[in-house]
C-alpha positions in Angstrom: 103.3 130.6 85.3 101.3 127.9 87.3 99.0 128.5 90.1 98.7 126.2 93.3 95.1 124.9 94.0 96.3 122.9 97.2 99.5 122.1 99.0 101.1 120.0 96.4 98.6 120.2 93.1 99.7 122.5 90.6 98.3 123.5 87.2 100.0 125.4 84.4 98.5 126.7 81.2 99.4 124.0 79.2 98.2 121.3 81.6 94.5 122.4 82.3 93.9 120.1 79.3 97.0 117.7 79.6 97.8 116.1 76.2 100.6 113.8 78.2 100.3 112.9 81.7 102.2 110.6 83.6 101.0 109.7 87.2 103.2 106.7 88.0 107.0 107.0 88.7 110.0 106.5 91.0 112.7 108.6 92.2 115.6 107.6 94.8 113.3 108.3 97.5 112.0 104.7 97.3 113.2 102.4 94.7 114.1 104.6 91.6 117.5 105.3 90.3 117.1 109.1 90.1 116.4 112.3 92.4 113.2 113.8 92.1 114.7 116.9 90.1 116.3 114.1 87.4 112.9 112.5 87.2 111.2 115.7 86.7 113.7 116.9 83.6 113.4 113.7 82.0 109.6 113.8 82.2 109.4 117.4 80.8 112.1 116.6 78.2 109.7 113.5 77.2 106.8 116.1 76.6 104.8 115.2 79.6 102.8 118.3 80.7 101.3 116.7 83.7 103.2 114.8 86.2 103.0 113.2 89.6 106.1 111.4 91.5 104.5 108.3 93.3 107.3 107.1 95.5 106.5 103.9 97.5 105.2 104.8 101.0 106.8 107.9 101.4 106.2 111.5 100.5 109.8 112.8 101.2 110.2 113.7 97.5 107.2 115.7 96.8 108.6 119.0 97.7 111.7 118.8 95.4 109.7 117.1 92.5 107.0 120.0 92.9 109.5 122.9 92.7 111.0 121.3 89.6 108.0 120.8 87.6 106.8 124.4 88.5 110.2 125.4 87.1 109.9 123.3 84.1 106.5 124.4 83.4 104.6 121.0 84.0 101.5 120.7 86.3 102.2 118.8 89.3 100.1 116.3 91.4 101.1 115.1 94.9 101.4 111.3 94.4 102.4 108.0 96.4 102.0 104.6 95.7 100.8 102.3 98.7 101.4 98.6 99.5 98.2 97.0 100.7 97.4 93.2 101.2 93.7 91.8 100.1 92.9 88.3 100.9 96.4 87.6 101.3 97.4 89.2 97.8 99.8 91.9 97.7 98.5 94.8 95.9 99.4 98.5 95.3 97.2 101.9 95.2 98.3 105.1 94.0 97.1 108.2 95.8 96.9 111.6 93.8 96.0 114.8 94.5 96.2 115.0 98.3 97.3 116.9 101.1 100.4 115.9 101.9 100.7 117.0 105.1 97.4 115.2 106.4 98.3 113.3 109.7 96.4 110.3 108.7 98.0 109.6 105.6 101.5 110.6 107.2 101.2 108.3 110.3 99.9 105.5 108.2 102.9 105.7 105.7 105.5 105.8 108.7 104.0 102.5 109.8 104.2 100.8 106.5 108.0 102.0 106.3 108.8 100.4 109.6 107.4 97.0 108.5 109.6 97.4 105.3 113.0 97.3 107.4 111.7 94.3 109.4 110.7 92.5 106.3 113.8 93.4 104.4 115.8 91.7 107.6 113.9 88.6 107.1 114.2 88.4 103.6 118.1 89.0 104.1 117.8 85.9 106.4 116.0 83.9 104.2 118.6 84.4 101.7 121.2 83.5 103.9 119.9 80.4 105.0 120.3 79.3 101.3 123.9 80.3 101.1 123.9 84.0 99.8 124.9 86.0 103.0 124.8 89.7 103.7 122.3 90.5 101.1 120.6 93.0 103.5 123.6 94.9 104.2 124.5 94.9 100.5 121.1 96.1 99.4 121.0 98.8 102.0 124.1 100.4 99.8 121.6 100.7 96.7 118.8 102.4 98.8 118.9 106.1 99.1 116.3 106.0 101.8 117.1 103.0 104.0 113.5 103.0 105.5 112.1 102.2 101.9 114.3 99.5 101.2 112.8 97.1 98.9 113.0 94.0 96.9 114.5 96.3 93.8 117.3 96.8 96.1 118.0 93.4 97.1 117.7 92.5 93.0 120.1 95.2 92.2 122.9 94.0 94.9 122.2 90.4 93.6 122.8 91.1 90.3 126.3 92.9 91.2 127.5 90.0 92.8 127.1 87.9 90.0 123.7 85.8 91.3 122.1 86.3 88.1 122.6 88.7 85.0 119.6 90.9 85.6 116.7 91.9 87.8 113.9 89.9 86.2 116.0 87.0 86.7 116.7 87.9 90.4 112.8 88.1 91.0 112.1 85.1 88.6 114.2 83.0 90.9 114.5 84.5 94.4 112.3 87.4 95.3 108.8 86.4 94.2 106.1 84.2 96.2 107.3 80.6 96.6 110.9 81.5 96.0 113.5 81.5 98.7 114.1 84.9 99.3 110.4 86.1 99.5 108.8 86.7 102.9 105.1 87.3 103.8 104.4 90.7 105.2 101.5 92.3 106.7 100.7 95.4 104.6 97.8 98.0 105.4 94.5 97.0 104.1 92.2 98.4 101.4 89.9 100.1 103.7 92.9 101.4 105.7 94.8 103.0 102.5 91.6 104.3 100.8 90.7 106.0 104.1 93.8 107.5 104.4 93.7 108.9 100.7 90.4 110.2 101.2 90.8 111.9 104.5 93.7 113.7 103.0 91.5 114.9 100.0 93.1 112.5 97.3 91.7 110.1 94.7 92.6 106.3 95.2 93.7 104.7 91.8 94.5 100.8 91.5 97.9 100.5 90.4 99.1 98.3 87.3 96.4 95.8 87.7 98.1 93.7 85.0 100.4 92.7 87.1 98.6 90.7 89.9 99.2 87.2 88.4 97.9 85.1 91.3 94.5 86.7 90.8 91.9 85.3 89.4 89.4 86.8 87.1 86.8 86.3 89.7 89.1 87.7 92.6 90.0 90.5 90.2 86.1 91.6 90.0 85.6 90.7 93.8 88.7 93.1 94.5 87.2 95.8 92.3 83.9 95.8 93.9 85.4 96.0 97.3 87.9 99.2 95.8 84.7 100.6 94.5 82.4 100.1 97.5 85.1 101.8 99.9 85.4 104.6 97.7 88.2 104.0 95.2 87.8 106.1 92.0 90.6 105.3 89.5 92.4 102.2 87.7 95.5 102.4 85.5 94.2 101.4 82.3 97.8 102.3 80.6 100.7 101.5 82.0 104.4 100.4 81.5 103.5 97.1 82.0 100.3 96.6 80.5 100.0 95.1 77.1 97.6 96.0 74.4 95.3 93.2 75.5 95.4 94.3 78.9 94.6 98.2 77.8 91.5 96.8 75.9 90.5 94.4 79.3 91.0 97.1 81.9 89.6 99.9 79.6 86.4 97.4 79.5 86.5 97.5 83.6 86.8 101.2 83.7 83.9 101.7 81.6 81.8 98.9 83.7 82.8 100.2 87.2 82.5 104.1 86.2 85.9 104.6 87.0 88.2 107.4 85.9 91.4 106.0 84.2 94.9 106.7 85.0 97.9 106.4 82.8 101.2 105.8 84.5 104.8 104.6 83.0 105.9 103.2 86.3 109.5 104.6 85.4 112.2 103.5 88.0 115.4 104.7 86.0 117.2 103.9 82.7 117.8 100.6 81.9 115.2 99.2 84.8 111.7 100.2 83.4 109.1 98.8 81.0 108.9 102.5 79.5 110.3 105.8 79.5 108.5 108.6 81.0 105.7 110.2 79.0 106.3 107.7 76.5 103.0 105.5 76.9 100.1 105.0 74.1 97.2 107.5 74.9 94.2 106.3 77.1 91.2 105.0 74.9 89.2 108.4 73.7 85.8 107.4 75.7 87.2 106.9 79.0 87.3 109.6 81.6 91.0 110.8 82.7 91.8 110.4 86.5 93.1 114.3 86.4 89.6 115.3 86.1 89.1 114.5 89.7 91.7 116.4 90.9 91.0 119.6 92.3 
């Protein structure tokens, strides 16, 4: 039987030195397809022994996720994926192992969720202007949590009405920077988010760093300098969207900055994910796994 170290971190005997940890995935609380209970069951069935649910900008699934993990014999770590903007580049930061009741974190996330709704309305207006009406309303039907409406919900609705055959096609032609359905939005700052996570006793991790295509190598180094200077401690080295070359590159950067390394599938649901829960390659053996920082 597991025991609780803080309000949302659980160790169980098999996860004291976990063989298969997955610290990045989503449920219907944000833009995933499955409720937290079903995400937990899928993780356990795939051999995950230490797990974090990291919904976008919302902690609403953590109680259900923790209870399911405990019942299934998995260790559990509180998690969230938070949207920031750094020098006009949208970036995501994963928070791990925090107190989910801390007011600084809860208040900051509430402000971000309100911003998401406003952005979604503007996206709907932009798509209507090019002859695709009512996409905001349609996307809402795909959002289990309307306050977390996202581009993924827009993409699912647009596929359903035949705008493109699949989600990558929608993103490529409509929902990425420079495309007609993409709108700029003022997210939190890097300092804001690391401050919230640190105040709540958690660990800040750079999410899927290989996905920031507009970031040059120089920008990447400057961002990681800022991240470390502000108290960031981890980087996803092995994740669903990373190629083997990405893994080698970000392993080198983890060593250079003395970051702890994280591992996460970024699972959203069957048929919509780069890789299934717990099915990633292991981290390079010499790296320090991020779970060592979580107390």
